[in-house]
C-alpha positions, 0 to 999 in steps of 0.5 A: 125255511127250507121254503125260503131256501128254495126261493132264494136258490130259484132267484139265484139260478135264475140270476146265475143261469141268466148270466153268461147267456145275456153277458151284459159286458159282451152286449155292451160294445155291440150297443154301442156300434148299434146307437152309433150317432145317437144322443145319451139320452136316446141310447139311455132310453133305447138302454131302458126299452130294451132292458124292459122288453127282455124282462117282458119276453122272458116273463112271458115264455116263463108263463106260457112259453110251453103253450106257445112253442107246442101250439105253434111247433116251434122247438128251441132248435127252431129258435136257435137257428132263427135267432142265429139267421137274424144276427148273421143278416145284423152282422153283415148289415153292420160291416156293410154300412162302414164300407163306404167313406162318402161323408154324404153317405156317413151324414145319411147314416148317421140320420138313419141311426138316430131315427132306428130304434134298436130296443127290441129288435135286435137288442132284446131280441134276440141279443138279450132273451134269445135263444139260450135265454129262452131255454134257461127261463122255461127249463126254471118252469119244472122246478117251481111248484107254486105262484111263489116260485114263479114270482123267484124267478122273476124277480132272478130276471129283473135282477138280470135286466137291472145289471144289464141296464147298468152295464149299458149305461155306464157303456154310453157313457164312456162313447165320449172318451172312444170318440167318432173314429173309435166308435167307427172302428168298434162298429166294424169289429162288433158287426163281425163278432156279431156275425159270427155269434149268429152263425154259430146260433144257426150251428148250434141249432142244426146240430142240437140232439132234439133236432137231430133226433127229430131228423133221425125219426123222419128218415126212419119214418120215411 
């Protein structure tokens, strides 16, 4: 019975730990802005693939995260800063793409967005499975004692991805009520917010105690 409670605790802990970081409700408007001009079927495909990529990324870091990061010398602050730079650049592109109102430009943007695939980047990485989600996943490896524990954690990841997929699908259905003008305004707003989130990722990475400790150690050694 205690083992069952332990597995249930790992499942719920993973799901609840990822929920505020993945935050599907907040990701939904950004997803709509990124897929502006795409058909409902294309949006569903992007959402499905993005959530599958999310599961693949987090499970990969769950199984071999520490080895991968140690092998390449990557730290959690480094992941945060890299993810923040990617999000900041994305936010700037979303803002810049809506500064011109020439019809030809808008048609070209629509064609580009219809061809673009955002399912892996930036949807899966770093929005859904960014540095925070990876850090939470790696943290749960310290609580795993066997393959059943890893299975419970993976089940929590899959449950989070399923919730995210359902939320993104509902968002794609609601785009018809927003209309082109609403989506255009939403893209501007989410571009700015995405840029702010990216900058905050960078700030959190720079101020992370682990990075500060490495800097102090380097200064002391020098």
